C-alpha positions as CSV (number, residue, x, y, z in Angstrom):
1,M,1.5,-3.3,-11.9
2,E,3.3,-6.1,-10.2
3,L,0.2,-8.3,-10.2
4,V,-0.4,-7.5,-13.9
5,Q,3.1,-8.7,-14.7
6,R,2.7,-11.8,-12.7
7,V,-0.6,-12.6,-14.5
8,Q,1.1,-12.0,-17.9
9,A,4.1,-14.3,-17.0
10,T,1.7,-17.0,-15.7
11,A,-0.5,-16.8,-18.7
12,E,2.4,-17.0,-21.1
13,R,3.8,-20.0,-19.4
14,L,0.4,-21.8,-19.5
15,F,-0.1,-20.8,-23.2
16,R,3.3,-22.2,-24.0
17,S,2.6,-25.5,-22.3
18,F,-1.0,-26.1,-23.3
19,G,-1.8,-23.8,-26.2
20,V,-3.9,-20.6,-26.0
21,K,-7.3,-22.2,-26.7
22,S,-7.3,-24.7,-23.9
23,V,-6.2,-22.3,-21.1
24,T,-9.1,-20.5,-19.4
25,M,-9.2,-17.4,-17.2
26,D,-10.1,-19.9,-14.4
27,D,-6.8,-21.8,-15.1
28,V,-4.8,-18.6,-14.9
29,A,-6.5,-17.4,-11.7
30,K,-5.9,-20.8,-10.0
31,E,-2.3,-21.0,-11.1
32,I,-1.5,-17.6,-9.6
33,A,-3.7,-18.2,-6.6
34,I,-6.0,-15.2,-7.0
35,S,-9.7,-14.9,-7.4
36,K,-11.4,-14.6,-10.8
37,K,-12.7,-11.2,-9.6
38,T,-9.2,-10.0,-9.0
39,L,-8.1,-11.3,-12.4
40,Y,-10.9,-9.5,-14.2
41,K,-9.8,-6.3,-12.5
42,C,-6.5,-6.7,-14.3
43,F,-7.9,-7.9,-17.7
44,R,-11.5,-7.5,-18.8
45,D,-11.5,-10.8,-20.7
46,K,-9.2,-13.5,-22.2
47,E,-8.8,-11.6,-25.4
48,S,-7.3,-8.6,-23.6
49,L,-5.0,-11.0,-21.6
50,V,-3.7,-12.7,-24.7
51,L,-3.1,-9.3,-26.4
52,S,-1.3,-7.9,-23.3
53,T,0.9,-11.0,-23.1
54,I,2.0,-10.7,-26.7
55,E,2.7,-7.0,-26.2
56,S,4.8,-7.8,-23.2
57,H,6.7,-10.5,-25.2
58,M,7.5,-7.9,-27.9
59,R,8.6,-5.2,-25.5
60,E,11.0,-7.8,-23.9
61,N,12.3,-8.5,-27.4
62,E,12.9,-4.9,-28.3
63,E,14.6,-4.1,-25.0
64,A,17.0,-7.0,-25.3
65,I,17.8,-6.3,-29.0
66,A,18.4,-2.6,-28.2
67,K,20.9,-3.6,-25.5
68,I,22.8,-5.8,-27.9
69,I,22.9,-3.1,-30.6
70,N,24.2,-0.5,-28.2
71,T,26.9,-2.8,-26.8
72,E,28.2,-4.8,-29.8
73,P,29.8,-2.7,-32.6
74,N,30.8,-5.7,-34.8
75,A,27.9,-6.3,-37.3
76,I,28.3,-10.0,-37.5
77,E,28.8,-10.6,-33.8
78,Q,25.8,-8.3,-33.3
79,F,23.7,-10.3,-35.7
80,H,24.8,-13.6,-34.0
81,L,23.8,-12.3,-30.6
82,I,20.5,-11.0,-31.7
83,T,19.5,-14.2,-33.5
84,K,20.8,-16.3,-30.6
85,Y,18.5,-14.3,-28.2
86,L,15.6,-14.5,-30.6
87,M,16.0,-18.3,-30.9
88,S,15.9,-18.7,-27.2
89,N,13.0,-16.3,-26.7
90,Q,11.0,-17.8,-29.7
91,R,10.8,-21.1,-27.8
92,K,8.1,-19.3,-25.7
93,M,6.0,-19.4,-28.9
94,S,5.4,-23.1,-29.5
95,P,3.8,-24.2,-32.7
96,S,0.5,-24.9,-30.9
97,M,0.5,-21.4,-29.4
98,L,1.1,-19.8,-32.8
99,Y,-1.6,-21.9,-34.3
100,D,-4.1,-20.9,-31.7
101,L,-3.2,-17.3,-32.0
102,K,-3.7,-17.3,-35.7
103,K,-7.0,-19.2,-35.5
104,Y,-8.7,-17.8,-32.4
105,H,-6.9,-14.5,-31.6
106,P,-6.1,-13.0,-35.0
107,Q,-5.5,-9.5,-33.6
108,S,-2.7,-10.8,-31.4
109,F,-1.3,-12.9,-34.2
110,E,-1.4,-9.8,-36.5
111,L,0.5,-7.9,-33.9
112,L,3.3,-10.5,-33.9
113,E,3.4,-10.4,-37.7
114,K,3.7,-6.7,-37.7
115,H,6.5,-6.9,-35.2
116,R,8.4,-9.2,-37.4
117,S,7.7,-7.3,-40.6
118,K,8.5,-3.9,-39.1
119,N,10.7,-4.0,-36.0
120,I,12.8,-7.1,-36.9
121,V,13.3,-5.9,-40.5
122,K,14.3,-2.5,-39.1
123,H,17.0,-4.1,-37.0
124,L,18.2,-6.2,-39.9
125,L,18.5,-3.2,-42.1
126,F,20.5,-1.4,-39.4
127,N,22.8,-4.4,-39.1
128,I,23.3,-4.6,-42.9
129,D,24.2,-0.9,-43.0
130,L,26.6,-1.3,-40.1
131,G,28.2,-4.3,-41.8
132,Q,28.6,-2.5,-45.1
133,K,30.2,0.6,-43.6
134,S,32.7,-1.6,-41.7
135,G,33.6,-3.7,-44.7
136,L,32.1,-7.0,-43.3
137,Y,29.2,-7.0,-45.8
138,H,29.4,-6.3,-49.6
139,N,27.1,-4.0,-51.5
140,Q,25.9,-6.3,-54.3
141,F,22.4,-7.0,-53.0
142,H,19.1,-5.3,-52.3
143,A,19.2,-4.7,-48.5
144,E,15.4,-4.4,-47.9
145,I,14.6,-7.6,-49.9
146,I,17.3,-9.6,-48.1
147,A,16.1,-8.3,-44.7
148,K,12.4,-9.1,-45.4
149,S,13.3,-12.5,-46.8
150,F,15.4,-13.5,-43.9
151,S,12.8,-12.3,-41.4
152,M,10.0,-14.2,-43.1
153,L,12.0,-17.5,-43.4
154,S,13.4,-17.5,-39.9
155,F,10.0,-16.7,-38.3
156,H,8.3,-19.6,-40.1
157,V,10.9,-22.1,-39.0
158,F,8.9,-22.3,-35.8
159,D,5.6,-23.3,-37.4
160,S,6.6,-25.2,-40.6
161,E,6.9,-29.0,-40.7
162,E,8.5,-28.8,-44.1
163,L,11.6,-27.1,-42.8
164,I,12.1,-29.5,-39.9
165,G,13.2,-33.0,-40.9
166,A,13.2,-36.1,-38.8
167,S,16.9,-35.6,-38.0
168,S,17.0,-31.8,-37.6
169,S,15.8,-29.6,-34.7
170,Q,14.4,-26.1,-35.1
171,D,17.7,-24.7,-33.8
172,E,19.8,-26.6,-36.2
173,V,17.7,-25.5,-39.2
174,L,17.7,-21.9,-38.1
175,I,21.4,-21.8,-37.5
176,E,22.0,-23.2,-41.0
177,I,19.7,-20.4,-42.4
178,I,21.6,-17.8,-40.3
179,K,25.0,-19.0,-41.6
180,Y,23.7,-19.2,-45.2
181,H,22.4,-15.6,-44.9
182,L,25.6,-14.2,-43.4
183,R,27.9,-16.0,-45.9
184,S,25.8,-14.8,-48.8
185,I,26.2,-11.1,-47.9
186,S,29.7,-11.1,-46.3
187,T,33.1,-10.0,-47.7
188,A,36.2,-12.0,-47.2
189,K,36.8,-10.1,-44.0
190,G,33.3,-10.9,-42.9
191,L,33.7,-14.6,-43.7
192,Q,36.7,-14.7,-41.3
193,T,34.5,-13.4,-38.5
194,I,31.8,-15.9,-39.3
195,E,34.3,-18.8,-39.0
196,S,35.5,-17.6,-35.6
197,I,32.0,-17.7,-34.1
198,D,30.9,-20.6,-31.8
199,W,27.6,-21.7,-33.4
200,N,26.7,-23.8,-30.4
201,I,22.9,-24.4,-30.6
202,K,22.5,-24.3,-26.8
203,T,20.9,-20.9,-26.5
204,S,19.5,-20.9,-23.0
C-alpha cells in the first residue's frame, strides 16, 4: 500500500509538471527508482494509474472538507476555509493536465466532473442550509441552482482563458467570484462576517 501511494504521489507530481499525455510509465518508474515490472504490479497500465491518481486526489479533498465542516460552525467561515483549501489543492490540476484528462483519459475526467457536480454541490447545499438556519444567509434564492452555478463557475476558472485577464491571476478571479457569491446570498449579519475575513490570496 505504501508503494502504491508513493507511485500515485509521484505520478500526480509529474502530471502536474508535464501534463498527463507526455508522462510515460517509464518516466514514473525512473522517478521513483523502481523497475517497470514492479510498477506494473501496482497498476496494470497507464489508464489505471491515471484513474487511481484522480481517485486519490478526490479522497484527499473529501477528507479535508469533512474536517473543516466538523470543526467550523460558522457557515461563512466554513465556506471560506473550504474554498481556500480547494484553491490550494486545485493547483495540482494544471490547465494542461485537465486538457489531457479530457482528451485522452475521459473516464478520469468524467470522474472529476461527477465529483464536482455531486460532492462539491452537496457540501455547498449543506453550507447554505447552515447559513440560513443561523441567519447569515437569506432565503430568497433557489439553493440548488445557486450551488450548481457556483460549483460550475469556480471549477472552470482553472481552465478558462476568458476568465483570466492579463492583469489577474486565477486566485484573484476566484476570490472575486467567492465574495460575489457570498454577498449575494448573505444577510446584513452575514455581510459583517464577510468583511471581517482576511481574503489573502496566499493559500499555501
